Structures are given as C-alpha cells and as structure tokens.
PyMOL Python script that loads the backbone (N, CA, C, O; Angstrom):
from pymol import cmd

cmd.read_pdbstr("""\
ATOM      1  N   UNK A   1      75.693 100.327  62.579  1.00  0.00           N
ATOM      2  CA  UNK A   1      77.138  99.509  62.589  1.00  0.00           C
ATOM      3  C   UNK A   1      77.823  99.919  61.353  1.00  0.00           C
ATOM      4  O   UNK A   1      77.227 100.061  60.285  1.00  0.00           O
ATOM      5  N   UNK A   2      79.338 100.145  61.551  1.00  0.00           N
ATOM      6  CA  UNK A   2      80.018 100.982  60.523  1.00  0.00           C
ATOM      7  C   UNK A   2      80.337  99.655  59.561  1.00  0.00           C
ATOM      8  O   UNK A   2      80.450  98.519  60.023  1.00  0.00           O
ATOM      9  N   UNK A   3      80.469 100.006  58.067  1.00  0.00           N
ATOM     10  CA  UNK A   3      80.860  98.983  57.237  1.00  0.00           C
ATOM     11  C   UNK A   3      82.362  98.677  57.338  1.00  0.00           C
ATOM     12  O   UNK A   3      83.180  99.555  57.611  1.00  0.00           O
ATOM     13  N   UNK A   4      82.596  97.771  57.176  1.00  0.00           N
ATOM     14  CA  UNK A   4      84.054  97.186  57.117  1.00  0.00           C
ATOM     15  C   UNK A   4      85.000  97.523  55.992  1.00  0.00           C
ATOM     16  O   UNK A   4      84.684  97.410  54.808  1.00  0.00           O
ATOM     17  N   UNK A   5      86.155  97.935  56.408  1.00  0.00           N
ATOM     18  CA  UNK A   5      87.059  98.207  54.945  1.00  0.00           C
ATOM     19  C   UNK A   5      88.006  97.068  55.081  1.00  0.00           C
ATOM     20  O   UNK A   5      88.517  96.627  56.111  1.00  0.00           O
ATOM     21  N   UNK A   6      88.185  96.560  53.493  1.00  0.00           N
ATOM     22  CA  UNK A   6      89.207  95.433  53.637  1.00  0.00           C
ATOM     23  C   UNK A   6      90.697  96.287  53.708  1.00  0.00           C
ATOM     24  O   UNK A   6      90.811  97.507  53.582  1.00  0.00           O
ATOM     25  N   UNK A   7      91.707  95.392  53.924  1.00  0.00           N
ATOM     26  CA  UNK A   7      93.179  96.035  53.920  1.00  0.00           C
ATOM     27  C   UNK A   7      93.464  96.795  52.422  1.00  0.00           C
ATOM     28  O   UNK A   7      93.984  97.889  52.208  1.00  0.00           O
ATOM     29  N   UNK A   8      92.909  95.763  51.448  1.00  0.00           N
ATOM     30  CA  UNK A   8      93.329  96.316  49.866  1.00  0.00           C
ATOM     31  C   UNK A   8      92.459  97.698  49.978  1.00  0.00           C
ATOM     32  O   UNK A   8      93.024  98.734  49.628  1.00  0.00           O
ATOM     33  N   UNK A   9      91.234  97.754  50.407  1.00  0.00           N
ATOM     34  CA  UNK A   9      90.595  99.105  50.209  1.00  0.00           C
ATOM     35  C   UNK A   9      91.118 100.096  50.955  1.00  0.00           C
ATOM     36  O   UNK A   9      91.186 101.231  50.483  1.00  0.00           O
ATOM     37  N   UNK A  10      91.562  99.814  52.222  1.00  0.00           N
ATOM     38  CA  UNK A  10      92.066 101.001  53.084  1.00  0.00           C
ATOM     39  C   UNK A  10      93.291 101.230  52.500  1.00  0.00           C
ATOM     40  O   UNK A  10      93.493 102.442  52.422  1.00  0.00           O
ATOM     41  N   UNK A  11      94.277 100.505  52.016  1.00  0.00           N
ATOM     42  CA  UNK A  11      95.497 101.088  51.074  1.00  0.00           C
ATOM     43  C   UNK A  11      95.135 102.046  49.961  1.00  0.00           C
ATOM     44  O   UNK A  11      95.754 103.096  49.788  1.00  0.00           O
ATOM     45  N   UNK A  12      94.026 101.624  49.146  1.00  0.00           N
ATOM     46  CA  UNK A  12      93.820 102.403  47.915  1.00  0.00           C
ATOM     47  C   UNK A  12      93.149 103.598  48.377  1.00  0.00           C
ATOM     48  O   UNK A  12      93.374 104.639  47.760  1.00  0.00           O
ATOM     49  N   UNK A  13      92.313 103.616  49.426  1.00  0.00           N
ATOM     50  CA  UNK A  13      91.682 104.830  50.117  1.00  0.00           C
ATOM     51  C   UNK A  13      92.953 105.737  50.468  1.00  0.00           C
ATOM     52  O   UNK A  13      93.127 106.879  50.042  1.00  0.00           O
ATOM     53  N   UNK A  14      93.780 105.055  51.288  1.00  0.00           N
ATOM     54  CA  UNK A  14      95.014 105.874  51.981  1.00  0.00           C
ATOM     55  C   UNK A  14      95.887 106.864  50.731  1.00  0.00           C
ATOM     56  O   UNK A  14      96.036 108.086  50.693  1.00  0.00           O
ATOM     57  N   UNK A  15      96.308 105.924  49.890  1.00  0.00           N
ATOM     58  CA  UNK A  15      96.994 106.251  48.600  1.00  0.00           C
ATOM     59  C   UNK A  15      96.294 107.403  48.095  1.00  0.00           C
ATOM     60  O   UNK A  15      96.960 108.418  47.890  1.00  0.00           O
ATOM     61  N   UNK A  16      95.055 107.410  47.860  1.00  0.00           N
ATOM     62  CA  UNK A  16      94.028 108.452  47.189  1.00  0.00           C
ATOM     63  C   UNK A  16      94.285 109.839  48.093  1.00  0.00           C
ATOM     64  O   UNK A  16      94.787 110.850  47.600  1.00  0.00           O
ATOM     65  N   UNK A  17      93.931 109.750  49.272  1.00  0.00           N
ATOM     66  CA  UNK A  17      94.018 110.707  50.064  1.00  0.00           C
ATOM     67  C   UNK A  17      95.587 111.231  50.184  1.00  0.00           C
ATOM     68  O   UNK A  17      95.729 112.451  50.117  1.00  0.00           O
ATOM     69  N   UNK A  18      96.566 110.567  50.326  1.00  0.00           N
ATOM     70  CA  UNK A  18      98.012 111.155  50.265  1.00  0.00           C
ATOM     71  C   UNK A  18      98.292 111.923  49.093  1.00  0.00           C
ATOM     72  O   UNK A  18      98.983 112.934  49.212  1.00  0.00           O
ATOM     73  N   UNK A  19      97.624 111.408  47.416  1.00  0.00           N
ATOM     74  CA  UNK A  19      97.725 111.946  46.271  1.00  0.00           C
ATOM     75  C   UNK A  19      97.163 113.284  46.322  1.00  0.00           C
ATOM     76  O   UNK A  19      97.761 114.104  45.626  1.00  0.00           O
ATOM     77  N   UNK A  20      95.983 113.779  47.089  1.00  0.00           N
ATOM     78  CA  UNK A  20      95.223 115.206  47.363  1.00  0.00           C
ATOM     79  C   UNK A  20      96.283 116.178  48.118  1.00  0.00           C
ATOM     80  O   UNK A  20      96.071 117.388  48.040  1.00  0.00           O
ATOM     81  N   UNK A  21      97.212 115.798  48.718  1.00  0.00           N
ATOM     82  CA  UNK A  21      98.567 116.423  49.579  1.00  0.00           C
ATOM     83  C   UNK A  21      99.022 117.308  48.697  1.00  0.00           C
ATOM     84  O   UNK A  21      99.313 117.018  47.537  1.00  0.00           O
ATOM     85  N   UNK A  22      99.115 118.510  49.231  1.00  0.00           N
ATOM     86  CA  UNK A  22      99.815 119.697  48.395  1.00  0.00           C
ATOM     87  C   UNK A  22     101.154 119.856  49.249  1.00  0.00           C
ATOM     88  O   UNK A  22     101.201 120.582  50.242  1.00  0.00           O
ATOM     89  N   UNK A  23     102.128 119.189  48.825  1.00  0.00           N
ATOM     90  CA  UNK A  23     103.487 119.265  49.671  1.00  0.00           C
ATOM     91  C   UNK A  23     104.132 120.503  49.779  1.00  0.00           C
ATOM     92  O   UNK A  23     103.875 121.201  48.799  1.00  0.00           O
ATOM     93  N   UNK A  24     104.928 121.089  50.654  1.00  0.00           N
ATOM     94  CA  UNK A  24     105.562 122.268  50.403  1.00  0.00           C
ATOM     95  C   UNK A  24     106.757 122.261  49.720  1.00  0.00           C
ATOM     96  O   UNK A  24     107.606 121.374  49.803  1.00  0.00           O
ATOM     97  N   UNK A  25     106.823 123.300  49.013  1.00  0.00           N
ATOM     98  CA  UNK A  25     108.444 123.308  48.218  1.00  0.00           C
ATOM     99  C   UNK A  25     109.381 123.653  49.089  1.00  0.00           C
ATOM    100  O   UNK A  25     109.082 124.249  50.124  1.00  0.00           O
ATOM    101  N   UNK A  26     110.841 123.270  48.732  1.00  0.00           N
ATOM    102  CA  UNK A  26     111.730 123.195  49.583  1.00  0.00           C
ATOM    103  C   UNK A  26     111.956 125.008  50.125  1.00  0.00           C
ATOM    104  O   UNK A  26     112.294 125.363  51.254  1.00  0.00           O
ATOM    105  N   UNK A  27     111.722 125.706  49.214  1.00  0.00           N
ATOM    106  CA  UNK A  27     111.728 127.051  50.039  1.00  0.00           C
ATOM    107  C   UNK A  27     110.848 127.627  51.081  1.00  0.00           C
ATOM    108  O   UNK A  27     111.022 128.502  51.929  1.00  0.00           O
ATOM    109  N   UNK A  28     109.622 126.696  50.686  1.00  0.00           N
ATOM    110  CA  UNK A  28     108.551 126.992  51.624  1.00  0.00           C
ATOM    111  C   UNK A  28     108.808 126.542  53.292  1.00  0.00           C
ATOM    112  O   UNK A  28     108.417 127.115  54.309  1.00  0.00           O
ATOM    113  N   UNK A  29     109.670 125.213  53.126  1.00  0.00           N
ATOM    114  CA  UNK A  29     110.121 124.679  54.193  1.00  0.00           C
ATOM    115  C   UNK A  29     110.971 125.395  54.931  1.00  0.00           C
ATOM    116  O   UNK A  29     110.677 125.661  56.096  1.00  0.00           O
ATOM    117  N   UNK A  30     112.197 125.833  54.351  1.00  0.00           N
ATOM    118  CA  UNK A  30     113.112 126.566  54.323  1.00  0.00           C
ATOM    119  C   UNK A  30     112.732 128.154  55.073  1.00  0.00           C
ATOM    120  O   UNK A  30     113.349 128.608  56.037  1.00  0.00           O
ATOM    121  N   UNK A  31     111.842 128.681  54.534  1.00  0.00           N
ATOM    122  CA  UNK A  31     111.295 129.926  55.311  1.00  0.00           C
ATOM    123  C   UNK A  31     110.476 129.761  56.727  1.00  0.00           C
ATOM    124  O   UNK A  31     110.609 130.407  57.766  1.00  0.00           O
ATOM    125  N   UNK A  32     109.642 128.749  56.440  1.00  0.00           N
ATOM    126  CA  UNK A  32     109.118 128.379  57.772  1.00  0.00           C
ATOM    127  C   UNK A  32     109.864 128.335  58.895  1.00  0.00           C
ATOM    128  O   UNK A  32     109.751 129.088  59.862  1.00  0.00           O
ATOM    129  N   UNK A  33     111.023 126.986  58.686  1.00  0.00           N
ATOM    130  CA  UNK A  33     111.930 126.765  59.460  1.00  0.00           C
ATOM    131  C   UNK A  33     112.480 128.061  60.133  1.00  0.00           C
ATOM    132  O   UNK A  33     112.403 128.306  61.337  1.00  0.00           O
ATOM    133  N   UNK A  34     113.079 128.898  59.126  1.00  0.00           N
ATOM    134  CA  UNK A  34     113.864 130.313  59.878  1.00  0.00           C
ATOM    135  C   UNK A  34     112.786 131.144  60.726  1.00  0.00           C
ATOM    136  O   UNK A  34     113.062 131.702  61.788  1.00  0.00           O
ATOM    137  N   UNK A  35     111.538 131.155  60.128  1.00  0.00           N
ATOM    138  CA  UNK A  35     110.531 131.878  60.974  1.00  0.00           C
ATOM    139  C   UNK A  35     110.376 131.040  62.571  1.00  0.00           C
ATOM    140  O   UNK A  35     110.251 131.546  63.686  1.00  0.00           O
ATOM    141  N   UNK A  36     110.421 129.988  62.279  1.00  0.00           N
ATOM    142  CA  UNK A  36     110.084 129.192  63.681  1.00  0.00           C
ATOM    143  C   UNK A  36     111.603 129.569  64.535  1.00  0.00           C
ATOM    144  O   UNK A  36     111.649 130.113  65.639  1.00  0.00           O
ATOM    145  N   UNK A  37     112.504 129.237  63.915  1.00  0.00           N
ATOM    146  CA  UNK A  37     113.659 129.648  65.186  1.00  0.00           C
ATOM    147  C   UNK A  37     113.816 131.327  65.455  1.00  0.00           C
ATOM    148  O   UNK A  37     114.417 131.705  66.461  1.00  0.00           O
ATOM    149  N   UNK A  38     113.336 132.142  64.657  1.00  0.00           N
ATOM    150  CA  UNK A  38     113.023 133.749  64.932  1.00  0.00           C
ATOM    151  C   UNK A  38     112.172 133.894  65.960  1.00  0.00           C
ATOM    152  O   UNK A  38     112.480 134.677  66.859  1.00  0.00           O
ATOM    153  N   UNK A  39     110.796 133.079  66.026  1.00  0.00           N
ATOM    154  CA  UNK A  39     109.870 133.528  67.116  1.00  0.00           C
ATOM    155  C   UNK A  39     110.061 132.636  68.159  1.00  0.00           C
ATOM    156  O   UNK A  39     109.290 132.842  69.097  1.00  0.00           O
ATOM    157  N   UNK A  40     111.159 131.323  68.371  1.00  0.00           N
ATOM    158  CA  UNK A  40     111.504 130.882  69.293  1.00  0.00           C
ATOM    159  C   UNK A  40     112.524 131.912  70.258  1.00  0.00           C
ATOM    160  O   UNK A  40     112.493 132.058  71.479  1.00  0.00           O
ATOM    161  N   UNK A  41     113.446 132.572  69.228  1.00  0.00           N
ATOM    162  CA  UNK A  41     114.205 133.308  70.001  1.00  0.00           C
ATOM    163  C   UNK A  41     113.730 134.668  70.375  1.00  0.00           C
ATOM    164  O   UNK A  41     114.314 135.200  71.319  1.00  0.00           O
ATOM    165  N   UNK A  42     112.807 135.291  69.816  1.00  0.00           N
ATOM    166  CA  UNK A  42     111.972 136.203  70.481  1.00  0.00           C
ATOM    167  C   UNK A  42     111.370 135.865  71.823  1.00  0.00           C
ATOM    168  O   UNK A  42     111.629 136.459  72.870  1.00  0.00           O
ATOM    169  N   UNK A  43     110.447 134.734  71.670  1.00  0.00           N
ATOM    170  CA  UNK A  43     110.086 134.219  72.747  1.00  0.00           C
ATOM    171  C   UNK A  43     110.984 134.164  74.110  1.00  0.00           C
ATOM    172  O   UNK A  43     110.794 134.732  75.186  1.00  0.00           O
ATOM    173  N   UNK A  44     111.879 133.411  73.752  1.00  0.00           N
ATOM    174  CA  UNK A  44     112.861 133.340  74.869  1.00  0.00           C
ATOM    175  C   UNK A  44     113.573 134.562  75.416  1.00  0.00           C
ATOM    176  O   UNK A  44     114.021 134.599  76.562  1.00  0.00           O
ATOM    177  N   UNK A  45     113.660 135.578  74.534  1.00  0.00           N
ATOM    178  CA  UNK A  45     114.069 136.923  74.958  1.00  0.00           C
ATOM    179  C   UNK A  45     113.046 137.480  75.756  1.00  0.00           C
ATOM    180  O   UNK A  45     113.335 137.861  76.891  1.00  0.00           O
ATOM    181  N   UNK A  46     111.748 137.597  75.276  1.00  0.00           N
ATOM    182  CA  UNK A  46     110.730 137.939  75.956  1.00  0.00           C
ATOM    183  C   UNK A  46     110.666 137.652  77.816  1.00  0.00           C
ATOM    184  O   UNK A  46     110.694 138.369  78.817  1.00  0.00           O
ATOM    185  N   UNK A  47     110.567 136.155  77.516  1.00  0.00           N
ATOM    186  CA  UNK A  47     110.197 135.455  78.965  1.00  0.00           C
ATOM    187  C   UNK A  47     111.757 135.600  79.723  1.00  0.00           C
ATOM    188  O   UNK A  47     111.724 135.614  80.954  1.00  0.00           O
ATOM    189  N   UNK A  48     112.572 135.664  79.327  1.00  0.00           N
ATOM    190  CA  UNK A  48     113.986 136.396  80.144  1.00  0.00           C
ATOM    191  C   UNK A  48     113.689 137.843  80.795  1.00  0.00           C
ATOM    192  O   UNK A  48     113.637 138.177  81.979  1.00  0.00           O
ATOM    193  N   UNK A  49     113.535 138.491  79.759  1.00  0.00           N
ATOM    194  CA  UNK A  49     113.256 139.827  80.399  1.00  0.00           C
ATOM    195  C   UNK A  49     112.436 139.915  81.366  1.00  0.00           C
ATOM    196  O   UNK A  49     112.727 140.576  82.363  1.00  0.00           O
ATOM    197  N   UNK A  50     111.039 139.138  81.226  1.00  0.00           N
ATOM    198  CA  UNK A  50     109.806 138.946  82.295  1.00  0.00           C
ATOM    199  C   UNK A  50     110.386 138.587  83.369  1.00  0.00           C
ATOM    200  O   UNK A  50     110.196 139.248  84.390  1.00  0.00           O
ATOM    201  N   UNK A  51     111.347 137.291  83.380  1.00  0.00           N
ATOM    202  CA  UNK A  51     111.911 136.700  84.485  1.00  0.00           C
ATOM    203  C   UNK A  51     112.884 137.660  85.152  1.00  0.00           C
ATOM    204  O   UNK A  51     113.145 137.613  86.354  1.00  0.00           O
ATOM    205  N   UNK A  52     113.368 138.475  84.353  1.00  0.00           N
ATOM    206  CA  UNK A  52     114.463 139.395  85.301  1.00  0.00           C
ATOM    207  C   UNK A  52     113.690 140.454  85.850  1.00  0.00           C
ATOM    208  O   UNK A  52     114.168 141.098  86.784  1.00  0.00           O
ATOM    209  N   UNK A  53     112.432 140.755  85.350  1.00  0.00           N
ATOM    210  CA  UNK A  53     111.636 142.051  85.886  1.00  0.00           C
ATOM    211  C   UNK A  53     111.421 141.379  87.146  1.00  0.00           C
ATOM    212  O   UNK A  53     111.937 141.886  88.142  1.00  0.00           O
ATOM    213  N   UNK A  54     110.633 140.150  87.285  1.00  0.00           N
ATOM    214  CA  UNK A  54     110.129 139.682  88.420  1.00  0.00           C
ATOM    215  C   UNK A  54     111.033 139.293  89.499  1.00  0.00           C
ATOM    216  O   UNK A  54     110.697 139.241  90.682  1.00  0.00           O
ATOM    217  N   UNK A  55     112.348 138.985  88.983  1.00  0.00           N
ATOM    218  CA  UNK A  55     113.424 138.646  90.150  1.00  0.00           C
ATOM    219  C   UNK A  55     113.492 139.967  90.878  1.00  0.00           C
ATOM    220  O   UNK A  55     113.299 140.102  92.086  1.00  0.00           O
ATOM    221  N   UNK A  56     113.841 141.103  89.863  1.00  0.00           N
ATOM    222  CA  UNK A  56     114.076 142.372  90.454  1.00  0.00           C
ATOM    223  C   UNK A  56     113.243 142.847  91.543  1.00  0.00           C
ATOM    224  O   UNK A  56     113.551 143.195  92.683  1.00  0.00           O
ATOM    225  N   UNK A  57     111.944 142.779  90.860  1.00  0.00           N
ATOM    226  CA  UNK A  57     110.483 143.236  91.977  1.00  0.00           C
ATOM    227  C   UNK A  57     110.713 142.700  92.999  1.00  0.00           C
ATOM    228  O   UNK A  57     110.573 143.347  94.037  1.00  0.00           O
ATOM    229  N   UNK A  58     111.204 141.142  93.048  1.00  0.00           N
ATOM    230  CA  UNK A  58     111.107 140.151  94.484  1.00  0.00           C
ATOM    231  C   UNK A  58     112.191 140.686  95.289  1.00  0.00           C
ATOM    232  O   UNK A  58     112.100 140.862  96.504  1.00  0.00           O
ATOM    233  N   UNK A  59     113.318 140.964  94.522  1.00  0.00           N
ATOM    234  CA  UNK A  59     114.550 141.516  95.162  1.00  0.00           C
ATOM    235  C   UNK A  59     114.114 142.945  96.321  1.00  0.00           C
ATOM    236  O   UNK A  59     114.385 143.367  97.446  1.00  0.00           O
ATOM    237  N   UNK A  60     113.437 143.203  95.360  1.00  0.00           N
ATOM    238  CA  UNK A  60     113.035 144.935  95.729  1.00  0.00           C
ATOM    239  C   UNK A  60     112.023 144.926  97.288  1.00  0.00           C
ATOM    240  O   UNK A  60     112.196 145.596  98.306  1.00  0.00           O
ATOM    241  N   UNK A  61     110.964 143.905  96.977  1.00  0.00           N
ATOM    242  CA  UNK A  61     110.338 143.689  98.009  1.00  0.00           C
ATOM    243  C   UNK A  61     110.698 142.740  99.341  1.00  0.00           C
ATOM    244  O   UNK A  61     110.134 142.934 100.418  1.00  0.00           O
ATOM    245  N   UNK A  62     111.729 141.661  99.141  1.00  0.00           N
ATOM    246  CA  UNK A  62     112.074 140.887 100.012  1.00  0.00           C
ATOM    247  C   UNK A  62     113.474 141.501 100.778  1.00  0.00           C
ATOM    248  O   UNK A  62     113.849 141.364 101.943  1.00  0.00           O
ATOM    249  N   UNK A  63     114.029 142.166  99.741  1.00  0.00           N
ATOM    250  CA  UNK A  63     115.247 142.931 100.405  1.00  0.00           C
ATOM    251  C   UNK A  63     116.848 141.938 100.132  1.00  0.00           C
ATOM    252  O   UNK A  63     117.970 142.063 100.623  1.00  0.00           O
ATOM    253  N   UNK A  64     116.468 141.295  99.469  1.00  0.00           N
ATOM    254  CA  UNK A  64     117.886 140.429  99.161  1.00  0.00           C
ATOM    255  C   UNK A  64     118.500 141.124  98.405  1.00  0.00           C
ATOM    256  O   UNK A  64     118.137 142.176  97.879  1.00  0.00           O
ATOM    257  N   UNK A  65     120.052 140.241  98.249  1.00  0.00           N
ATOM    258  CA  UNK A  65     120.917 141.034  97.576  1.00  0.00           C
ATOM    259  C   UNK A  65     120.762 140.975  96.062  1.00  0.00           C
ATOM    260  O   UNK A  65     121.493 141.653  95.340  1.00  0.00           O
TER     261      UNK A  65
END
""", "prot")
cmd.dss("prot")
cmd.show_as("cartoon", "prot")
cmd.util.cbc("prot")
cmd.orient("prot")
C-alpha cells in the first residue's frame, strides 16, 4: 500500500520539483518557435507536392480532365 501524502507535503514536493526546472530563455523560445514555423511550412509544401503528383498520376490512369 502506498504512503499517503498530505496536501501540505504535496505542495512542498511540487514546489521543490518546479524549482529544479531549467526554463528556456526568451531567445531559445523565439528560435524554437521560428524553427516550428519553418518545419510546418516545409511539411505543408512537401505534402502539397505529393498530393499534386498523386492527383496527376490518377488523372493519367483514369483519363480525367
């Protein structure tokens, strides 16, 4: 059976764990955000090109306009 933790102990333990967190700097957050937008744009471009290639191939096979 697990030991029960009182609410006060829980809060103290939570504060101790939060104090261990190394928070990112403003510059790190900015660079990471920019990288996410770049990767999202590259992914969207890649899947758009794949979609156009599949659509073109299907039109050749099916003979659509």
